[in-house]
PDB file with SEQRES, HELIX, SHEET and CRYST1 records, atoms N, CA, C and O in Angstrom:
SEQRES   1 A   84  MET SER LYS ILE SER GLU LEU ASP SER GLU ILE ILE ASP          
SEQRES   2 A   84  ARG VAL ILE GLU MET ALA TRP GLU ASP ARG THR PRO PHE          
SEQRES   3 A   84  ALA ALA ILE GLU LEU GLN TYR GLY LEU SER GLU LYS GLU          
SEQRES   4 A   84  VAL ILE ALA LEU MET ARG ARG GLU MET LYS SER SER SER          
SEQRES   5 A   84  PHE LYS MET TRP ARG LYS ARG VAL SER GLY ARG LYS THR          
SEQRES   6 A   84  LYS HIS LEU ARG GLN ARG ASN PHE LEU VAL GLY ARG PHE          
SEQRES   7 A   84  LYS SER ALA ASN GLN ASN                                      
HELIX    1 AA1 SER A    2  SER A    5  1                                   4    
HELIX    2 AA2 SER A    9  TRP A   20  1                                  12    
HELIX    3 AA3 PHE A   26  TYR A   33  1                                   8    
HELIX    4 AA4 GLU A   37  GLU A   47  1                                  11    
HELIX    5 AA5 SER A   50  VAL A   60  1                                  11    
HELIX    6 AA6 LYS A   64  LYS A   66  5                                   3    
HELIX    7 AA7 LEU A   68  GLN A   70  5                                   3    
CRYST1    1.000    1.000    1.000  90.00  90.00  90.00 P 1           1          
ATOM      1  N   MET A   1     -67.100 -58.434  30.906  1.00  0.00           N  
ATOM      2  CA  MET A   1     -65.899 -58.541  31.735  1.00  0.00           C  
ATOM      3  C   MET A   1     -65.087 -59.746  31.398  1.00  0.00           C  
ATOM      4  O   MET A   1     -64.338 -60.238  32.242  1.00  0.00           O  
ATOM      5  N   SER A   2     -65.202 -60.238  30.209  1.00  0.00           N  
ATOM      6  CA  SER A   2     -64.448 -61.382  29.765  1.00  0.00           C  
ATOM      7  C   SER A   2     -62.933 -61.152  29.756  1.00  0.00           C  
ATOM      8  O   SER A   2     -62.141 -62.074  29.948  1.00  0.00           O  
ATOM      9  N   LYS A   3     -62.551 -59.858  29.521  1.00  0.00           N  
ATOM     10  CA  LYS A   3     -61.126 -59.594  29.511  1.00  0.00           C  
ATOM     11  C   LYS A   3     -60.496 -59.939  30.839  1.00  0.00           C  
ATOM     12  O   LYS A   3     -59.371 -60.439  30.869  1.00  0.00           O  
ATOM     13  N   ILE A   4     -61.192 -59.685  31.954  1.00  0.00           N  
ATOM     14  CA  ILE A   4     -60.682 -59.953  33.258  1.00  0.00           C  
ATOM     15  C   ILE A   4     -60.359 -61.411  33.429  1.00  0.00           C  
ATOM     16  O   ILE A   4     -59.273 -61.737  33.907  1.00  0.00           O  
ATOM     17  N   SER A   5     -61.237 -62.287  33.068  1.00  0.00           N  
ATOM     18  CA  SER A   5     -61.074 -63.737  33.313  1.00  0.00           C  
ATOM     19  C   SER A   5     -59.849 -64.250  32.440  1.00  0.00           C  
ATOM     20  O   SER A   5     -59.313 -65.324  32.712  1.00  0.00           O  
ATOM     21  N   GLU A   6     -59.451 -63.517  31.464  1.00  0.00           N  
ATOM     22  CA  GLU A   6     -58.349 -63.959  30.531  1.00  0.00           C  
ATOM     23  C   GLU A   6     -56.954 -63.532  31.130  1.00  0.00           C  
ATOM     24  O   GLU A   6     -55.910 -63.943  30.626  1.00  0.00           O  
ATOM     25  N   LEU A   7     -56.972 -62.720  32.187  1.00  0.00           N  
ATOM     26  CA  LEU A   7     -55.691 -62.216  32.676  1.00  0.00           C  
ATOM     27  C   LEU A   7     -55.038 -63.128  33.624  1.00  0.00           C  
ATOM     28  O   LEU A   7     -55.718 -63.700  34.476  1.00  0.00           O  
ATOM     29  N   ASP A   8     -53.719 -63.314  33.535  1.00  0.00           N  
ATOM     30  CA  ASP A   8     -53.001 -64.183  34.458  1.00  0.00           C  
ATOM     31  C   ASP A   8     -52.734 -63.432  35.727  1.00  0.00           C  
ATOM     32  O   ASP A   8     -52.917 -62.215  35.768  1.00  0.00           O  
ATOM     33  N   SER A   9     -52.294 -64.133  36.799  1.00  0.00           N  
ATOM     34  CA  SER A   9     -52.194 -63.533  38.058  1.00  0.00           C  
ATOM     35  C   SER A   9     -51.086 -62.439  38.141  1.00  0.00           C  
ATOM     36  O   SER A   9     -51.242 -61.510  38.933  1.00  0.00           O  
ATOM     37  N   GLU A  10     -50.041 -62.504  37.403  1.00  0.00           N  
ATOM     38  CA  GLU A  10     -49.038 -61.521  37.309  1.00  0.00           C  
ATOM     39  C   GLU A  10     -49.539 -60.188  36.729  1.00  0.00           C  
ATOM     40  O   GLU A  10     -49.169 -59.102  37.176  1.00  0.00           O  
ATOM     41  N   ILE A  11     -50.358 -60.322  35.760  1.00  0.00           N  
ATOM     42  CA  ILE A  11     -50.964 -59.084  35.168  1.00  0.00           C  
ATOM     43  C   ILE A  11     -52.012 -58.481  36.051  1.00  0.00           C  
ATOM     44  O   ILE A  11     -52.148 -57.258  36.104  1.00  0.00           O  
ATOM     45  N   ILE A  12     -52.775 -59.322  36.761  1.00  0.00           N  
ATOM     46  CA  ILE A  12     -53.751 -58.852  37.735  1.00  0.00           C  
ATOM     47  C   ILE A  12     -53.038 -58.066  38.834  1.00  0.00           C  
ATOM     48  O   ILE A  12     -53.466 -56.974  39.207  1.00  0.00           O  
ATOM     49  N   ASP A  13     -51.992 -58.611  39.326  1.00  0.00           N  
ATOM     50  CA  ASP A  13     -51.197 -57.919  40.369  1.00  0.00           C  
ATOM     51  C   ASP A  13     -50.684 -56.623  39.920  1.00  0.00           C  
ATOM     52  O   ASP A  13     -50.646 -55.679  40.709  1.00  0.00           O  
ATOM     53  N   ARG A  14     -50.260 -56.503  38.624  1.00  0.00           N  
ATOM     54  CA  ARG A  14     -49.714 -55.209  38.086  1.00  0.00           C  
ATOM     55  C   ARG A  14     -50.819 -54.303  37.896  1.00  0.00           C  
ATOM     56  O   ARG A  14     -50.635 -53.119  38.180  1.00  0.00           O  
ATOM     57  N   VAL A  15     -51.996 -54.699  37.435  1.00  0.00           N  
ATOM     58  CA  VAL A  15     -53.127 -53.757  37.270  1.00  0.00           C  
ATOM     59  C   VAL A  15     -53.563 -53.213  38.673  1.00  0.00           C  
ATOM     60  O   VAL A  15     -53.852 -52.025  38.817  1.00  0.00           O  
ATOM     61  N   ILE A  16     -53.601 -54.089  39.674  1.00  0.00           N  
ATOM     62  CA  ILE A  16     -53.923 -53.629  40.967  1.00  0.00           C  
ATOM     63  C   ILE A  16     -52.944 -52.607  41.497  1.00  0.00           C  
ATOM     64  O   ILE A  16     -53.330 -51.595  42.084  1.00  0.00           O  
ATOM     65  N   GLU A  17     -51.666 -52.887  41.280  1.00  0.00           N  
ATOM     66  CA  GLU A  17     -50.617 -51.940  41.683  1.00  0.00           C  
ATOM     67  C   GLU A  17     -50.766 -50.567  40.998  1.00  0.00           C  
ATOM     68  O   GLU A  17     -50.611 -49.522  41.628  1.00  0.00           O  
ATOM     69  N   MET A  18     -51.071 -50.605  39.689  1.00  0.00           N  
ATOM     70  CA  MET A  18     -51.245 -49.392  38.935  1.00  0.00           C  
ATOM     71  C   MET A  18     -52.504 -48.621  39.391  1.00  0.00           C  
ATOM     72  O   MET A  18     -52.524 -47.392  39.453  1.00  0.00           O  
ATOM     73  N   ALA A  19     -53.535 -49.397  39.701  1.00  0.00           N  
ATOM     74  CA  ALA A  19     -54.760 -48.721  40.148  1.00  0.00           C  
ATOM     75  C   ALA A  19     -54.546 -48.045  41.574  1.00  0.00           C  
ATOM     76  O   ALA A  19     -55.182 -47.040  41.889  1.00  0.00           O  
ATOM     77  N   TRP A  20     -53.692 -48.597  42.353  1.00  0.00           N  
ATOM     78  CA  TRP A  20     -53.476 -48.013  43.725  1.00  0.00           C  
ATOM     79  C   TRP A  20     -52.607 -46.768  43.617  1.00  0.00           C  
ATOM     80  O   TRP A  20     -52.690 -45.875  44.460  1.00  0.00           O  
ATOM     81  N   GLU A  21     -51.728 -46.704  42.525  1.00  0.00           N  
ATOM     82  CA  GLU A  21     -50.867 -45.520  42.412  1.00  0.00           C  
ATOM     83  C   GLU A  21     -51.667 -44.277  42.119  1.00  0.00           C  
ATOM     84  O   GLU A  21     -52.496 -44.287  41.209  1.00  0.00           O  
ATOM     85  N   ASP A  22     -51.458 -43.244  42.832  1.00  0.00           N  
ATOM     86  CA  ASP A  22     -52.217 -42.036  42.666  1.00  0.00           C  
ATOM     87  C   ASP A  22     -52.032 -41.346  41.282  1.00  0.00           C  
ATOM     88  O   ASP A  22     -52.967 -40.755  40.741  1.00  0.00           O  
ATOM     89  N   ARG A  23     -50.836 -41.438  40.750  1.00  0.00           N  
ATOM     90  CA  ARG A  23     -50.620 -40.741  39.493  1.00  0.00           C  
ATOM     91  C   ARG A  23     -50.796 -41.535  38.190  1.00  0.00           C  
ATOM     92  O   ARG A  23     -50.618 -41.017  37.088  1.00  0.00           O  
ATOM     93  N   THR A  24     -51.136 -42.757  38.358  1.00  0.00           N  
ATOM     94  CA  THR A  24     -51.393 -43.592  37.161  1.00  0.00           C  
ATOM     95  C   THR A  24     -52.852 -43.452  36.764  1.00  0.00           C  
ATOM     96  O   THR A  24     -53.731 -43.905  37.497  1.00  0.00           O  
ATOM     97  N   PRO A  25     -53.120 -42.861  35.669  1.00  0.00           N  
ATOM     98  CA  PRO A  25     -54.520 -42.668  35.252  1.00  0.00           C  
ATOM     99  C   PRO A  25     -55.099 -44.020  34.721  1.00  0.00           C  
ATOM    100  O   PRO A  25     -54.387 -44.951  34.344  1.00  0.00           O  
ATOM    101  N   PHE A  26     -56.403 -44.031  34.729  1.00  0.00           N  
ATOM    102  CA  PHE A  26     -57.139 -45.283  34.261  1.00  0.00           C  
ATOM    103  C   PHE A  26     -56.833 -45.406  32.782  1.00  0.00           C  
ATOM    104  O   PHE A  26     -56.805 -46.522  32.263  1.00  0.00           O  
ATOM    105  N   ALA A  27     -56.610 -44.339  32.103  1.00  0.00           N  
ATOM    106  CA  ALA A  27     -56.310 -44.368  30.629  1.00  0.00           C  
ATOM    107  C   ALA A  27     -54.951 -45.129  30.394  1.00  0.00           C  
ATOM    108  O   ALA A  27     -54.823 -45.820  29.383  1.00  0.00           O  
ATOM    109  N   ALA A  28     -54.022 -45.019  31.236  1.00  0.00           N  
ATOM    110  CA  ALA A  28     -52.749 -45.714  31.103  1.00  0.00           C  
ATOM    111  C   ALA A  28     -52.994 -47.250  31.261  1.00  0.00           C  
ATOM    112  O   ALA A  28     -52.380 -48.061  30.569  1.00  0.00           O  
ATOM    113  N   ILE A  29     -53.875 -47.599  32.159  1.00  0.00           N  
ATOM    114  CA  ILE A  29     -54.126 -49.016  32.400  1.00  0.00           C  
ATOM    115  C   ILE A  29     -54.915 -49.584  31.164  1.00  0.00           C  
ATOM    116  O   ILE A  29     -54.699 -50.720  30.741  1.00  0.00           O  
ATOM    117  N   GLU A  30     -55.821 -48.751  30.617  1.00  0.00           N  
ATOM    118  CA  GLU A  30     -56.577 -49.163  29.383  1.00  0.00           C  
ATOM    119  C   GLU A  30     -55.646 -49.325  28.220  1.00  0.00           C  
ATOM    120  O   GLU A  30     -55.796 -50.265  27.438  1.00  0.00           O  
ATOM    121  N   LEU A  31     -54.656 -48.411  28.073  1.00  0.00           N  
ATOM    122  CA  LEU A  31     -53.773 -48.421  26.989  1.00  0.00           C  
ATOM    123  C   LEU A  31     -52.865 -49.642  27.062  1.00  0.00           C  
ATOM    124  O   LEU A  31     -52.610 -50.291  26.047  1.00  0.00           O  
ATOM    125  N   GLN A  32     -52.375 -49.958  28.263  1.00  0.00           N  
ATOM    126  CA  GLN A  32     -51.383 -51.076  28.459  1.00  0.00           C  
ATOM    127  C   GLN A  32     -52.102 -52.426  28.506  1.00  0.00           C  
ATOM    128  O   GLN A  32     -51.605 -53.379  27.906  1.00  0.00           O  
ATOM    129  N   TYR A  33     -53.227 -52.557  29.176  1.00  0.00           N  
ATOM    130  CA  TYR A  33     -53.894 -53.916  29.315  1.00  0.00           C  
ATOM    131  C   TYR A  33     -55.277 -53.958  28.702  1.00  0.00           C  
ATOM    132  O   TYR A  33     -55.884 -55.026  28.771  1.00  0.00           O  
ATOM    133  N   GLY A  34     -55.862 -52.889  28.094  1.00  0.00           N  
ATOM    134  CA  GLY A  34     -57.095 -53.002  27.413  1.00  0.00           C  
ATOM    135  C   GLY A  34     -58.302 -53.015  28.355  1.00  0.00           C  
ATOM    136  O   GLY A  34     -59.405 -53.365  27.935  1.00  0.00           O  
ATOM    137  N   LEU A  35     -58.108 -52.641  29.615  1.00  0.00           N  
ATOM    138  CA  LEU A  35     -59.227 -52.670  30.580  1.00  0.00           C  
ATOM    139  C   LEU A  35     -59.745 -51.250  30.763  1.00  0.00           C  
ATOM    140  O   LEU A  35     -58.960 -50.334  31.005  1.00  0.00           O  
ATOM    141  N   SER A  36     -61.016 -51.061  30.655  1.00  0.00           N  
ATOM    142  CA  SER A  36     -61.651 -49.766  30.887  1.00  0.00           C  
ATOM    143  C   SER A  36     -61.649 -49.455  32.369  1.00  0.00           C  
ATOM    144  O   SER A  36     -61.284 -50.292  33.194  1.00  0.00           O  
ATOM    145  N   GLU A  37     -62.040 -48.307  32.678  1.00  0.00           N  
ATOM    146  CA  GLU A  37     -62.183 -47.893  34.112  1.00  0.00           C  
ATOM    147  C   GLU A  37     -63.128 -48.823  34.837  1.00  0.00           C  
ATOM    148  O   GLU A  37     -62.815 -49.294  35.930  1.00  0.00           O  
ATOM    149  N   LYS A  38     -64.301 -49.101  34.238  1.00  0.00           N  
ATOM    150  CA  LYS A  38     -65.295 -50.026  34.827  1.00  0.00           C  
ATOM    151  C   LYS A  38     -64.768 -51.410  35.049  1.00  0.00           C  
ATOM    152  O   LYS A  38     -65.064 -52.062  36.051  1.00  0.00           O  
ATOM    153  N   GLU A  39     -63.945 -51.870  34.051  1.00  0.00           N  
ATOM    154  CA  GLU A  39     -63.334 -53.206  34.222  1.00  0.00           C  
ATOM    155  C   GLU A  39     -62.328 -53.211  35.356  1.00  0.00           C  
ATOM    156  O   GLU A  39     -62.253 -54.176  36.116  1.00  0.00           O  
ATOM    157  N   VAL A  40     -61.571 -52.164  35.475  1.00  0.00           N  
ATOM    158  CA  VAL A  40     -60.563 -52.096  36.617  1.00  0.00           C  
ATOM    159  C   VAL A  40     -61.291 -52.081  37.935  1.00  0.00           C  
ATOM    160  O   VAL A  40     -60.875 -52.726  38.897  1.00  0.00           O  
ATOM    161  N   ILE A  41     -62.400 -51.328  37.975  1.00  0.00           N  
ATOM    162  CA  ILE A  41     -63.182 -51.221  39.267  1.00  0.00           C  
ATOM    163  C   ILE A  41     -63.717 -52.693  39.606  1.00  0.00           C  
ATOM    164  O   ILE A  41     -63.666 -53.159  40.745  1.00  0.00           O  
ATOM    165  N   ALA A  42     -64.219 -53.354  38.534  1.00  0.00           N  
ATOM    166  CA  ALA A  42     -64.758 -54.767  38.736  1.00  0.00           C  
ATOM    167  C   ALA A  42     -63.623 -55.688  39.176  1.00  0.00           C  
ATOM    168  O   ALA A  42     -63.823 -56.503  40.076  1.00  0.00           O  
ATOM    169  N   LEU A  43     -62.471 -55.587  38.588  1.00  0.00           N  
ATOM    170  CA  LEU A  43     -61.279 -56.338  38.940  1.00  0.00           C  
ATOM    171  C   LEU A  43     -60.918 -56.057  40.423  1.00  0.00           C  
ATOM    172  O   LEU A  43     -60.690 -56.995  41.187  1.00  0.00           O  
ATOM    173  N   MET A  44     -60.868 -54.829  40.809  1.00  0.00           N  
ATOM    174  CA  MET A  44     -60.444 -54.488  42.139  1.00  0.00           C  
ATOM    175  C   MET A  44     -61.541 -55.061  43.112  1.00  0.00           C  
ATOM    176  O   MET A  44     -61.184 -55.635  44.141  1.00  0.00           O  
ATOM    177  N   ARG A  45     -62.765 -54.925  42.825  1.00  0.00           N  
ATOM    178  CA  ARG A  45     -63.817 -55.416  43.675  1.00  0.00           C  
ATOM    179  C   ARG A  45     -63.672 -56.915  43.857  1.00  0.00           C  
ATOM    180  O   ARG A  45     -63.871 -57.447  44.949  1.00  0.00           O  
ATOM    181  N   ARG A  46     -63.323 -57.583  42.778  1.00  0.00           N  
ATOM    182  CA  ARG A  46     -63.222 -59.109  42.850  1.00  0.00           C  
ATOM    183  C   ARG A  46     -62.009 -59.520  43.572  1.00  0.00           C  
ATOM    184  O   ARG A  46     -62.067 -60.503  44.311  1.00  0.00           O  
ATOM    185  N   GLU A  47     -60.897 -58.851  43.425  1.00  0.00           N  
ATOM    186  CA  GLU A  47     -59.595 -59.344  43.968  1.00  0.00           C  
ATOM    187  C   GLU A  47     -59.327 -58.779  45.433  1.00  0.00           C  
ATOM    188  O   GLU A  47     -58.495 -59.314  46.165  1.00  0.00           O  
ATOM    189  N   MET A  48     -59.995 -57.785  45.784  1.00  0.00           N  
ATOM    190  CA  MET A  48     -59.660 -57.170  47.136  1.00  0.00           C  
ATOM    191  C   MET A  48     -60.712 -57.510  48.163  1.00  0.00           C  
ATOM    192  O   MET A  48     -61.857 -57.822  47.836  1.00  0.00           O  
ATOM    193  N   LYS A  49     -60.295 -57.440  49.424  1.00  0.00           N  
ATOM    194  CA  LYS A  49     -61.251 -57.538  50.517  1.00  0.00           C  
ATOM    195  C   LYS A  49     -62.232 -56.409  50.375  1.00  0.00           C  
ATOM    196  O   LYS A  49     -61.913 -55.386  49.770  1.00  0.00           O  
ATOM    197  N   SER A  50     -63.406 -56.566  50.911  1.00  0.00           N  
ATOM    198  CA  SER A  50     -64.417 -55.583  50.826  1.00  0.00           C  
ATOM    199  C   SER A  50     -63.974 -54.201  51.425  1.00  0.00           C  
ATOM    200  O   SER A  50     -64.218 -53.136  50.858  1.00  0.00           O  
ATOM    201  N   SER A  51     -63.340 -54.298  52.551  1.00  0.00           N  
ATOM    202  CA  SER A  51     -63.021 -52.992  53.218  1.00  0.00           C  
ATOM    203  C   SER A  51     -61.874 -52.351  52.490  1.00  0.00           C  
ATOM    204  O   SER A  51     -61.843 -51.121  52.449  1.00  0.00           O  
ATOM    205  N   SER A  52     -60.895 -53.078  51.890  1.00  0.00           N  
ATOM    206  CA  SER A  52     -59.865 -52.519  51.084  1.00  0.00           C  
ATOM    207  C   SER A  52     -60.437 -51.869  49.830  1.00  0.00           C  
ATOM    208  O   SER A  52     -60.038 -50.769  49.450  1.00  0.00           O  
ATOM    209  N   PHE A  53     -61.366 -52.557  49.201  1.00  0.00           N  
ATOM    210  CA  PHE A  53     -61.967 -52.019  47.954  1.00  0.00           C  
ATOM    211  C   PHE A  53     -62.734 -50.733  48.378  1.00  0.00           C  
ATOM    212  O   PHE A  53     -62.622 -49.751  47.644  1.00  0.00           O  
ATOM    213  N   LYS A  54     -63.421 -50.657  49.375  1.00  0.00           N  
ATOM    214  CA  LYS A  54     -64.230 -49.450  49.751  1.00  0.00           C  
ATOM    215  C   LYS A  54     -63.218 -48.362  49.973  1.00  0.00           C  
ATOM    216  O   LYS A  54     -63.448 -47.247  49.504  1.00  0.00           O  
ATOM    217  N   MET A  55     -62.118 -48.592  50.648  1.00  0.00           N  
ATOM    218  CA  MET A  55     -61.174 -47.573  50.966  1.00  0.00           C  
ATOM    219  C   MET A  55     -60.473 -47.067  49.675  1.00  0.00           C  
ATOM    220  O   MET A  55     -60.190 -45.875  49.557  1.00  0.00           O  
ATOM    221  N   TRP A  56     -60.203 -47.945  48.740  1.00  0.00           N  
ATOM    222  CA  TRP A  56     -59.585 -47.548  47.408  1.00  0.00           C  
ATOM    223  C   TRP A  56     -60.557 -46.732  46.688  1.00  0.00           C  
ATOM    224  O   TRP A  56     -60.157 -45.687  46.174  1.00  0.00           O  
ATOM    225  N   ARG A  57     -61.849 -47.089  46.579  1.00  0.00           N  
ATOM    226  CA  ARG A  57     -62.892 -46.365  45.863  1.00  0.00           C  
ATOM    227  C   ARG A  57     -63.077 -44.981  46.413  1.00  0.00           C  
ATOM    228  O   ARG A  57     -63.195 -44.006  45.672  1.00  0.00           O  
ATOM    229  N   LYS A  58     -63.099 -44.910  47.700  1.00  0.00           N  
ATOM    230  CA  LYS A  58     -63.229 -43.554  48.351  1.00  0.00           C  
ATOM    231  C   LYS A  58     -62.025 -42.686  47.990  1.00  0.00           C  
ATOM    232  O   LYS A  58     -62.140 -41.471  47.827  1.00  0.00           O  
ATOM    233  N   ARG A  59     -60.863 -43.341  47.868  1.00  0.00           N  
ATOM    234  CA  ARG A  59     -59.684 -42.543  47.640  1.00  0.00           C  
ATOM    235  C   ARG A  59     -59.601 -42.057  46.188  1.00  0.00           C  
ATOM    236  O   ARG A  59     -59.237 -40.912  45.922  1.00  0.00           O  
ATOM    237  N   VAL A  60     -59.943 -42.941  45.273  1.00  0.00           N  
ATOM    238  CA  VAL A  60     -59.873 -42.574  43.817  1.00  0.00           C  
ATOM    239  C   VAL A  60     -61.043 -41.871  43.217  1.00  0.00           C  
ATOM    240  O   VAL A  60     -60.918 -41.312  42.128  1.00  0.00           O  
ATOM    241  N   SER A  61     -62.165 -41.869  43.862  1.00  0.00           N  
ATOM    242  CA  SER A  61     -63.320 -41.301  43.324  1.00  0.00           C  
ATOM    243  C   SER A  61     -63.190 -39.782  43.163  1.00  0.00           C  
ATOM    244  O   SER A  61     -63.030 -39.043  44.135  1.00  0.00           O  
ATOM    245  N   GLY A  62     -63.262 -39.365  41.962  1.00  0.00           N  
ATOM    246  CA  GLY A  62     -63.054 -37.893  41.707  1.00  0.00           C  
ATOM    247  C   GLY A  62     -61.671 -37.397  41.721  1.00  0.00           C  
ATOM    248  O   GLY A  62     -61.425 -36.203  41.555  1.00  0.00           O  
ATOM    249  N   ARG A  63     -60.724 -38.322  41.923  1.00  0.00           N  
ATOM    250  CA  ARG A  63     -59.263 -37.848  42.058  1.00  0.00           C  
ATOM    251  C   ARG A  63     -58.815 -37.436  40.612  1.00  0.00           C  
ATOM    252  O   ARG A  63     -58.899 -38.235  39.679  1.00  0.00           O  
ATOM    253  N   LYS A  64     -58.375 -36.264  40.472  1.00  0.00           N  
ATOM    254  CA  LYS A  64     -57.987 -35.732  39.207  1.00  0.00           C  
ATOM    255  C   LYS A  64     -56.814 -36.428  38.502  1.00  0.00           C  
ATOM    256  O   LYS A  64     -56.740 -36.507  37.275  1.00  0.00           O  
ATOM    257  N   THR A  65     -55.931 -36.913  39.324  1.00  0.00           N  
ATOM    258  CA  THR A  65     -54.794 -37.609  38.720  1.00  0.00           C  
ATOM    259  C   THR A  65     -55.186 -38.967  38.144  1.00  0.00           C  
ATOM    260  O   THR A  65     -54.428 -39.502  37.336  1.00  0.00           O  
ATOM    261  N   LYS A  66     -56.317 -39.554  38.508  1.00  0.00           N  
ATOM    262  CA  LYS A  66     -56.707 -40.833  37.915  1.00  0.00           C  
ATOM    263  C   LYS A  66     -57.466 -40.680  36.683  1.00  0.00           C  
ATOM    264  O   LYS A  66     -57.766 -41.682  36.034  1.00  0.00           O  
ATOM    265  N   HIS A  67     -57.824 -39.443  36.280  1.00  0.00           N  
ATOM    266  CA  HIS A  67     -58.574 -39.172  34.981  1.00  0.00           C  
ATOM    267  C   HIS A  67     -57.870 -38.113  34.258  1.00  0.00           C  
ATOM    268  O   HIS A  67     -57.779 -36.980  34.731  1.00  0.00           O  
ATOM    269  N   LEU A  68     -57.334 -38.464  33.052  1.00  0.00           N  
ATOM    270  CA  LEU A  68     -56.563 -37.576  32.284  1.00  0.00           C  
ATOM    271  C   LEU A  68     -57.278 -36.274  31.963  1.00  0.00           C  
ATOM    272  O   LEU A  68     -56.622 -35.233  31.988  1.00  0.00           O  
ATOM    273  N   ARG A  69     -58.508 -36.253  31.678  1.00  0.00           N  
ATOM    274  CA  ARG A  69     -59.268 -35.127  31.326  1.00  0.00           C  
ATOM    275  C   ARG A  69     -59.349 -34.133  32.413  1.00  0.00           C  
ATOM    276  O   ARG A  69     -59.511 -32.941  32.147  1.00  0.00           O  
ATOM    277  N   GLN A  70     -59.236 -34.600  33.726  1.00  0.00           N  
ATOM    278  CA  GLN A  70     -59.334 -33.673  34.809  1.00  0.00           C  
ATOM    279  C   GLN A  70     -58.052 -33.193  35.423  1.00  0.00           C  
ATOM    280  O   GLN A  70     -58.038 -32.397  36.361  1.00  0.00           O  
ATOM    281  N   ARG A  71     -56.848 -33.757  34.804  1.00  0.00           N  
ATOM    282  CA  ARG A  71     -55.593 -33.269  35.242  1.00  0.00           C  
ATOM    283  C   ARG A  71     -55.402 -31.795  34.877  1.00  0.00           C  
ATOM    284  O   ARG A  71     -55.858 -31.326  33.834  1.00  0.00           O  
ATOM    285  N   ASN A  72     -54.691 -31.060  35.801  1.00  0.00           N  
ATOM    286  CA  ASN A  72     -54.354 -29.716  35.502  1.00  0.00           C  
ATOM    287  C   ASN A  72     -52.861 -29.561  35.229  1.00  0.00           C  
ATOM    288  O   ASN A  72     -52.297 -28.473  35.345  1.00  0.00           O  
ATOM    289  N   PHE A  73     -52.214 -30.721  34.850  1.00  0.00           N  
ATOM    290  CA  PHE A  73     -50.826 -30.625  34.551  1.00  0.00           C  
ATOM    291  C   PHE A  73     -50.609 -31.581  33.386  1.00  0.00           C  
ATOM    292  O   PHE A  73     -51.370 -32.529  33.190  1.00  0.00           O  
ATOM    293  N   LEU A  74     -49.540 -31.310  32.605  1.00  0.00           N  
ATOM    294  CA  LEU A  74     -49.342 -32.088  31.375  1.00  0.00           C  
ATOM    295  C   LEU A  74     -48.499 -33.327  31.602  1.00  0.00           C  
ATOM    296  O   LEU A  74     -48.788 -34.374  31.024  1.00  0.00           O  
ATOM    297  N   VAL A  75     -47.510 -33.244  32.388  1.00  0.00           N  
ATOM    298  CA  VAL A  75     -46.622 -34.416  32.594  1.00  0.00           C  
ATOM    299  C   VAL A  75     -47.046 -35.036  33.936  1.00  0.00           C  
ATOM    300  O   VAL A  75     -47.237 -34.351  34.940  1.00  0.00           O  
ATOM    301  N   GLY A  76     -47.184 -36.394  33.893  1.00  0.00           N  
ATOM    302  CA  GLY A  76     -47.652 -37.098  34.988  1.00  0.00           C  
ATOM    303  C   GLY A  76     -46.632 -37.433  36.113  1.00  0.00           C  
ATOM    304  O   GLY A  76     -46.971 -37.778  37.245  1.00  0.00           O  
ATOM    305  N   ARG A  77     -45.363 -37.297  35.693  1.00  0.00           N  
ATOM    306  CA  ARG A  77     -44.282 -37.700  36.717  1.00  0.00           C  
ATOM    307  C   ARG A  77     -43.329 -36.603  36.879  1.00  0.00           C  
ATOM    308  O   ARG A  77     -43.057 -35.852  35.943  1.00  0.00           O  
ATOM    309  N   PHE A  78     -42.779 -36.484  38.126  1.00  0.00           N  
ATOM    310  CA  PHE A  78     -41.683 -35.542  38.292  1.00  0.00           C  
ATOM    311  C   PHE A  78     -40.400 -36.270  37.986  1.00  0.00           C  
ATOM    312  O   PHE A  78     -40.213 -37.420  38.384  1.00  0.00           O  
ATOM    313  N   LYS A  79     -39.543 -35.617  37.298  1.00  0.00           N  
ATOM    314  CA  LYS A  79     -38.200 -36.218  36.974  1.00  0.00           C  
ATOM    315  C   LYS A  79     -37.160 -35.236  37.505  1.00  0.00           C  
ATOM    316  O   LYS A  79     -37.110 -34.081  37.083  1.00  0.00           O  
ATOM    317  N   SER A  80     -36.354 -35.694  38.408  1.00  0.00           N  
ATOM    318  CA  SER A  80     -35.282 -34.876  38.989  1.00  0.00           C  
ATOM    319  C   SER A  80     -34.247 -34.617  37.907  1.00  0.00           C  
ATOM    320  O   SER A  80     -34.044 -35.439  37.014  1.00  0.00           O  
ATOM    321  N   ALA A  81     -33.607 -33.484  37.995  1.00  0.00           N  
ATOM    322  CA  ALA A  81     -32.531 -33.151  37.082  1.00  0.00           C  
ATOM    323  C   ALA A  81     -31.357 -34.062  37.189  1.00  0.00           C  
ATOM    324  O   ALA A  81     -30.523 -34.128  36.286  1.00  0.00           O  
ATOM    325  N   ASN A  82     -31.279 -34.796  38.331  1.00  0.00           N  
ATOM    326  CA  ASN A  82     -30.234 -35.748  38.576  1.00  0.00           C  
ATOM    327  C   ASN A  82     -30.411 -37.076  37.925  1.00  0.00           C  
ATOM    328  O   ASN A  82     -29.485 -37.885  37.855  1.00  0.00           O  
ATOM    329  N   GLN A  83     -31.631 -37.304  37.435  1.00  0.00           N  
ATOM    330  CA  GLN A  83     -31.881 -38.617  36.795  1.00  0.00           C  
ATOM    331  C   GLN A  83     -31.480 -38.532  35.335  1.00  0.00           C  
ATOM    332  O   GLN A  83     -31.468 -37.473  34.706  1.00  0.00           O  
ATOM    333  N   ASN A  84     -31.142 -39.753  34.822  1.00  0.00           N  
ATOM    334  CA  ASN A  84     -30.802 -39.841  33.407  1.00  0.00           C  
ATOM    335  C   ASN A  84     -31.981 -39.860  32.554  1.00  0.00           C  
ATOM    336  O   ASN A  84     -31.858 -39.932  31.331  1.00  0.00           O  
TER     337      ASN A  84                                                      
END                                                                             
């Protein structure tokens, strides 16, 4: 878990934000910050209150959108026709 100790507070905040987002897969966090799913879980456990961590784990456990292999859709985000 040495990667976690090397992160600054701004990056930690962004990783936590991405982990909370339903449609951001763990693979995207790994690609952007080099943290595996286990490392993200360890980071969340360390940075969050126990009750918040438990609530987050319950929410993301088995969630298809957090694991690319389990997704049943190809594109992760909806883009309105009105957007550029």
